[in-house]
C-alpha positions as CSV (number, residue, x, y, z in Angstrom):
1,M,-7.2,-20.2,-0.9
2,L,-6.5,-16.5,-0.8
3,K,-5.6,-14.9,2.5
4,R,-7.3,-11.8,4.0
5,M,-5.2,-8.7,3.7
6,P,-5.1,-6.2,6.6
7,I,-5.6,-2.6,5.6
8,T,-6.4,0.6,7.4
9,P,-9.8,2.4,6.7
10,A,-7.8,5.1,4.8
11,G,-6.1,2.5,2.7
12,Y,-9.4,0.8,1.9
13,Q,-10.9,4.1,0.9
14,K,-8.0,4.9,-1.4
15,L,-8.4,1.6,-3.2
16,Q,-12.1,2.3,-3.5
17,E,-11.5,5.7,-5.0
18,E,-9.0,4.4,-7.5
19,L,-11.5,1.7,-8.6
20,K,-14.3,4.3,-8.9
21,K,-12.0,6.6,-11.0
22,L,-11.1,3.7,-13.3
23,L,-14.7,2.6,-13.8
24,K,-16.3,6.1,-14.1
25,V,-13.6,8.1,-15.8
26,E,-10.7,6.1,-17.2
27,R,-12.6,3.2,-18.8
28,P,-15.2,5.5,-20.6
29,Q,-12.5,7.8,-21.9
30,N,-10.5,4.8,-23.1
31,I,-13.6,3.4,-25.0
32,K,-14.0,6.8,-26.6
33,D,-10.3,6.9,-27.6
34,I,-10.6,3.4,-29.2
35,S,-13.7,4.5,-31.1
36,E,-11.9,7.7,-32.4
37,A,-8.8,5.7,-33.4
38,R,-11.0,3.2,-35.3
39,A,-12.5,6.0,-37.3
40,H,-9.1,6.9,-38.6
41,G,-9.1,3.9,-40.9
42,D,-6.5,1.1,-41.3
43,L,-6.0,-0.5,-37.8
44,S,-2.9,-2.4,-38.7
45,E,-0.8,0.8,-38.9
46,N,-2.8,2.9,-36.5
47,A,-0.5,3.8,-33.5
48,E,-3.4,5.6,-31.6
49,Y,-5.5,2.5,-31.9
50,H,-2.8,0.2,-30.6
51,A,-1.9,2.6,-27.7
52,A,-5.6,2.8,-26.7
53,K,-6.0,-1.0,-26.8
54,E,-2.9,-1.4,-24.7
55,R,-4.3,1.2,-22.2
56,Q,-7.5,-0.8,-22.2
57,S,-5.7,-3.9,-21.2
58,F,-3.9,-2.1,-18.3
59,I,-7.2,-0.5,-17.1
60,E,-9.1,-3.9,-17.1
61,G,-6.2,-5.6,-15.3
62,R,-6.0,-3.0,-12.7
63,I,-9.8,-3.1,-12.2
64,Q,-9.7,-6.8,-11.5
65,D,-6.7,-6.4,-9.2
66,L,-8.5,-3.7,-7.2
67,K,-11.7,-5.8,-7.0
68,T,-9.7,-8.7,-5.6
69,K,-7.8,-6.6,-3.1
70,L,-11.1,-5.0,-1.9
71,A,-12.8,-8.4,-1.6
72,L,-9.9,-9.8,0.5
73,A,-9.4,-6.6,2.6
74,D,-9.7,-7.0,6.3
75,V,-10.3,-3.4,7.4
76,I,-8.7,-2.8,10.8
77,D,-9.3,0.5,12.6
78,P,-6.1,1.2,14.6
79,S,-8.0,3.2,17.2
80,M,-9.8,0.0,18.3
81,I,-6.6,-1.9,19.0
82,S,-5.0,-2.2,22.5
83,Q,-2.5,0.6,22.6
84,D,0.1,-0.6,25.1
85,R,2.1,-2.5,22.5
86,I,3.0,-2.0,18.8
87,A,0.3,-3.5,16.6
88,F,-1.1,-3.0,13.1
89,G,-1.7,0.7,12.4
90,A,0.6,2.0,15.1
91,T,2.8,5.0,14.4
92,V,6.1,4.3,16.1
93,R,9.0,6.7,16.9
94,V,12.3,5.0,17.3
95,I,16.0,6.0,17.7
96,D,18.8,4.2,15.9
97,V,21.1,3.1,18.8
98,D,24.2,3.5,16.7
99,T,23.6,6.8,14.9
100,D,21.1,8.5,17.3
101,E,18.9,9.2,14.3
102,E,15.2,9.3,15.0
103,K,12.8,7.7,12.6
104,V,9.0,7.4,12.5
105,F,7.2,4.4,11.0
106,Q,3.6,3.5,10.6
107,L,2.8,-0.2,10.4
108,V,0.3,-0.9,7.6
109,G,-0.8,-3.6,5.3
110,Q,1.3,-4.7,2.3
111,E,-0.9,-2.8,-0.1
112,E,-0.4,0.5,1.8
113,A,3.3,0.3,2.3
114,D,5.3,3.3,1.2
115,V,8.8,3.3,2.7
116,K,9.6,6.8,1.5
117,N,6.7,8.1,3.6
118,G,7.5,6.0,6.6
119,R,4.6,3.5,6.0
120,I,6.1,0.0,6.3
121,S,4.4,-3.3,5.9
122,I,3.8,-5.4,9.0
123,I,5.4,-8.3,7.1
124,S,8.6,-6.4,6.3
125,P,11.7,-7.2,8.5
126,V,11.3,-3.9,10.4
127,G,7.6,-4.4,10.8
128,R,7.9,-7.9,12.1
129,A,10.6,-6.9,14.5
130,L,8.5,-4.0,15.9
131,L,5.2,-6.0,16.4
132,N,4.2,-6.5,20.0
133,K,7.1,-4.4,21.4
134,E,6.6,-1.7,24.1
135,I,8.2,1.7,24.8
136,G,11.8,1.3,25.9
137,D,12.3,-2.0,24.2
138,V,15.3,-2.3,21.8
139,V,14.8,-4.3,18.7
140,T,17.4,-5.8,16.4
141,I,16.7,-5.9,12.7
142,K,18.8,-8.1,10.5
143,A,18.7,-6.7,7.0
144,P,20.7,-7.9,4.0
145,A,23.0,-4.8,4.1
146,K,23.4,-4.4,7.8
147,T,22.0,-5.1,11.3
148,M,20.2,-2.2,13.0
149,E,19.1,-1.6,16.5
150,Y,16.2,0.7,17.3
151,E,15.0,1.8,20.7
152,I,11.3,2.4,20.8
153,L,10.5,6.0,22.1
154,E,6.8,6.4,21.4
155,I,3.8,4.4,20.2
156,R,0.7,6.3,18.8
157,F,-2.5,5.0,17.2
158,E,-4.2,7.7,15.0
């Protein structure tokens, strides 16, 4: 049985918009591209036709993937969560105990994770270590490359 996937309202909307674009723009354009490529004659040596068919396969696969993710989505509004501890959707400002470098993370679902933009999955090592902690707590995160210690400076729910 497939598990429910936590996601923020913004993340859910982003998935819906991508699905809508694939269904209303990408798929119809791809059908047109296939039709035009067929009109050029011999399909066995028609690179445009093969590229369009490959694109069709990608589009259909992504549509199914998005439909599954949306069906399994458990939309959680961070503003409705108790805000005294770190939980799903929290934006957390921490300081690295060793380097004094400040970092900001937002804990999100796996589908929304984007490490470069500070959005980390709640099931990542950092995400798991931060869950249920309070301001002033120090967390130790054992990563393959090194062990890090962060002191929690601020917790926000936006």
